[in-house]
Every structure is written in structure tokens, then in C-alpha cells.
C-alpha positions in Angstrom: 12.4 29.3 -6.9 14.2 28.2 -3.7 10.9 27.9 -1.8 9.9 25.7 -4.2 12.5 23.4 -4.1 12.4 22.9 -0.2 8.6 22.6 -0.4 8.9 19.4 -2.3 12.2 18.4 -0.2 9.2 18.6 2.7 6.9 16.8 0.6 8.8 14.5 0.2 10.5 13.9 3.2 7.4 13.7 5.2 5.9 10.7 2.6 9.0 8.4 3.1 9.3 9.2 7.2 4.4 8.3 6.6 6.4 5.2 4.4 8.9 4.3 6.6 7.2 5.0 10.2 3.8 2.1 8.3 7.0 -0.3 7.5 9.0 -0.7 10.5 5.6 -1.7 12.6 3.9 -4.0 9.8 6.4 -6.7 8.2 5.6 -9.9 7.3 7.9 -11.2 9.7 5.8 -9.8 12.4 2.9 -11.1 10.5 3.9 -14.8 9.4 4.2 -15.3 13.7 0.9 -13.9 14.0 0.0 -16.6 12.1 1.8 -19.4 13.4 1.0 -17.9 17.2 -3.1 -18.4 16.1 -2.4 -22.2 15.1 -0.4 -23.3 17.9 3.4 -23.4 15.2 1.4 -26.7 13.4 -0.7 -27.0 11.5 -4.3 -28.1 12.1 -4.6 -31.8 12.3 -5.9 -34.1 9.8 -9.4 -36.4 11.4 -7.5 -40.3 11.6 -11.1 -40.9 10.7 -12.1 -42.9 7.7 -15.6 -43.9 5.4 -14.6 -46.5 2.6 -17.0 -44.8 0.0 -15.3 -41.5 -0.1 -11.9 -41.2 -0.7 -10.6 -38.0 -0.3 -7.8 -35.6 -1.7 -6.5 -32.6 -3.2 -4.4 -31.0 -6.3 -3.3 -28.1 -3.8 0.7 -28.2 -3.7 0.5 -29.8 0.7 4.5 -30.5 1.0 6.1 -27.8 3.3 5.7 -26.9 7.1 5.8 -23.4 6.5 1.7 -21.8 8.0 2.1 -18.4 5.8 4.1 -16.9 3.5 3.6 -13.3 3.3 5.5 -10.2 1.4 5.0 -6.3 1.9 3.3 -4.5 -0.6 2.8 -0.2 -0.9 1.4 1.7 -3.0 1.2 5.7 -2.9 -1.1 8.3 -4.9 1.3 12.0 -3.8 -0.6 14.4 -5.4 -0.2 18.4 -4.5 -2.9 18.0 -2.5 -3.7 15.1 -1.1 -1.9 11.4 -0.8 -3.2 8.3 -0.6 -0.7 5.1 1.3 -2.0 1.5 1.1 1.3 0.1 3.1 -0.1 -4.0 3.0 0.5 -7.7 4.2 -0.5 -10.2 2.0 -0.2 -13.2 3.8 -1.2 -17.0 1.6 -2.1 -20.0 3.4 -0.3 -23.4 3.6 -2.6 -24.9 1.5 -3.2 -28.2 3.8 -5.3 -25.6 5.9 -8.1 -25.7 4.3 -7.3 -29.2 2.7 -7.6 -30.3 6.3 -10.6 -28.3 7.5 -12.3 -29.5 4.1 -10.9 -32.9 4.9 -12.8 -33.4 8.4 -15.7 -31.1 7.3 -16.5 -34.2 4.5 -16.0 -36.6 7.2 -17.8 -35.3 10.0 -21.0 -34.2 7.6 -21.6 -36.9 4.8 -20.7 -40.3 7.3 -24.5 -40.5 6.8 -26.1 -39.3 4.3 -23.8 -39.5 1.6 -23.0 -43.1 2.6 -26.5 -43.2 2.3 -27.1 -41.7 -1.3 -23.9 -43.6 -3.2 -25.7 -46.6 -1.9 -22.8 -49.2 -2.5 -20.5 -47.1 -5.0 -17.7 -45.0 -3.8 -16.7 -41.8 -4.4 -12.9 -40.0 -5.0 -13.3 -36.4 -4.4 -10.4 -34.2 -4.6 -10.3 -30.0 -3.7 -8.9 -28.7 -6.4 -9.9 -24.7 -5.1 -10.2 -22.3 -1.8 -9.6 -19.3 -0.3 -6.2 -19.0 1.0 -5.1 -15.8 0.8 -4.9 -12.5 3.1 -4.4 -9.0 3.2 -3.6 -6.1 6.5 -4.1 -3.2 4.1 -2.8 -0.1 6.4 -4.4 2.9 4.5 -3.5 6.4 5.1 -5.1 9.5 3.5 -3.3 13.3 4.0 -4.6 16.6 2.5 -2.7 20.0 3.1 -0.3 18.3 5.5 -2.5 19.1 8.1 -5.9 16.8 8.2 -4.8 12.6 7.7 -6.1 9.9 8.6 -5.3 6.1 8.9 -8.0 2.9 8.3 -7.2 -1.1 8.7 -8.5 -3.5 7.1 -8.7 -7.5 7.1 -8.7 -8.1 3.7 -9.4 -11.7 2.2 -8.3 -12.2 -1.2 -11.4 -14.1 -2.9 -11.5 -17.6 -4.4 -13.9 -19.5 -5.2 -14.1 -23.2 -3.6 -13.3 -25.9 -6.0 -14.3 -29.4 -5.8 -13.5 -32.1 -8.9 -15.5 -35.9 -8.3 -15.2 -39.1 -10.0 -18.1 -41.9 -9.0 -17.2 -45.5 -9.1 -19.9 -48.2 -9.6 -17.6 -51.6 -9.4 -14.6 -50.6 -10.6 -16.0 -48.5 -14.0 -16.7 -44.4 -13.1 -20.3 -43.6 -13.7 -19.7 -40.1 -13.4 -17.8 -36.8 -13.4 -17.9 -33.9 -12.4 -16.9 -30.1 -10.8 -18.8 -27.8 -8.3 -18.1 -24.7 -7.5 -18.8 -22.4 -4.0 -18.7 -18.8 -4.4 -16.4 -17.1 -1.7 -18.6 -14.5 -0.1 -16.2 -13.2 2.1 -16.0 -9.3 3.1 -13.3 -7.0 4.2 -13.0 -6.9 8.1 -12.1 -3.7 9.7 -9.8 -2.6 13.0 -11.8 -1.9 16.0 -10.8 1.1 16.9 -7.3 0.6 19.4 -7.4 -3.2 18.0 -4.1 -4.8 17.0 -3.3 -6.1 14.4 -2.3 -9.6 16.4 -5.7 -9.4 17.5 -7.4 -8.4 13.6 -6.0 -11.1 12.3 -6.8 -13.9 14.9 -10.3 -13.3 14.8 -10.2 -13.3 10.6 -8.5 -17.2 11.5 -11.2 -17.7 13.1 -13.7 -16.3 11.0 -11.9 -18.4 8.1 -11.9 -21.9 9.9 -15.9 -21.3 10.0 -15.7 -20.1 6.4 -14.4 -22.8 4.8 -16.1 -25.7 6.7 -19.4 -23.6 5.6 -18.7 -23.9 2.0 -17.3 -27.3 1.9 -21.1 -28.3 3.7 -22.8 -26.2 1.1 -20.8 -28.3 -2.1 -22.0 -31.3 0.1 -25.5 -30.4 -0.3 -24.5 -29.5 -4.8 -22.9 -33.6 -4.7 -25.7 -34.8 -3.8 -28.5 -33.0 -5.5 -25.7 -34.5 -8.8 -25.1 -38.1 -7.8 
């Protein structure tokens, strides 16, 4: 009986040590700093170029200067011979980051074709939803306290891009609608010896291009609806 209790204490002691080890080097504060370093401690600039026929707004909360908000989560599955620990940092970007990207992409790619399609009319675009959140997931599996392996991945939290629009002919609303572009991001496993900071920067590189591509797909659909 004493040996059994001692074994249980050892198991929970090792489990606690594993969690503590993961948490000590994997904090929300460090995650926010990684994001801030990537963006140079400022929100990417919005283009000053304007197209009179196109108004671009958002219903997302774009106040505040924080580049990201991160929280730390730990989930455990402690079985008799097998343990699984998911230590996760969930980071939500400032909505101004995707909005500015969306705005700049619309201005860049719609100056000719969309304006020509409008044919003297004007349109209001509102970015109502966009991918904002990703997680650094550190998964550790232990079997019989001897065999263990670790897998760290950047895991995007899937969210479609949704844009509503109002088409005006003079002062009258001619048409309203909403367009959804599916989010097709996939997980990014970190390479051997790759740091979390490097993996975060690599994902954010992809994310920037991903928002731009989603916006271009949305513009293609909008052209079909006008």
C-alpha cells in the first residue's frame, strides 16, 4: 500500500515537473513580445491612397495599440501508462492588422477593374470577420515515464473572411450583399531545432499573404455579383 502511494506521488511529481518546465519557457508575455518584434512594435501602415468610388470600413474592434493578446492554456490526459500534455499559447492579433492588409489589398487590386465595373456607381465594403487567432501548441506524450516525445506546432484558429457591401447608384442603394471566403489554413509543425520565435515569424509571414489572397478571392466574387 505504501509502495502504491509512493508510486502515485512520484507520478504526479513528474507530471507537475513537466508542466512547470513547459510553462516556464512558454509564456503569454513572451508570445506577445514575439509578435511585437515581428511587426517592429507597430501596427502595419494603412495605405493613404484613396479611391473615391470605394469606401472601406470594418465592424471589427480596431481600437487599441496592442499588437496581440495571448493567453496560456494547459490540458492534460493523465492515464496509468500514458500521458498527453497540451501546453498552448493562444494569440489573438489586433484586428487592425488584417483590416489594414484588407484595405491595402483592395486599393491595390481594384483601382482599375472594380472601378470600371462600378461604371459611375460607388460601393461601401465592410470587413466583418477575418482570421485573427493562432496558437503555439506544445504537445508532449509520455509512456511509462520512459518514452516521451514532443511536437510543437503553430495552429491557426480557422475563421472565414466575411465582407458585406452596399452598392449605391447616386444616393440610392441599388444592391446589398455579403461575401464569405473560406479559411483554408493548415498547421505549421516547427522544424527540428526551430525556435518558437522563428516559427511564429514564419507563420506571420504566411498570414500576411493569406489575408491578401483571401481579399483577392473576395474581390473576384464581388466582381461577379455586381
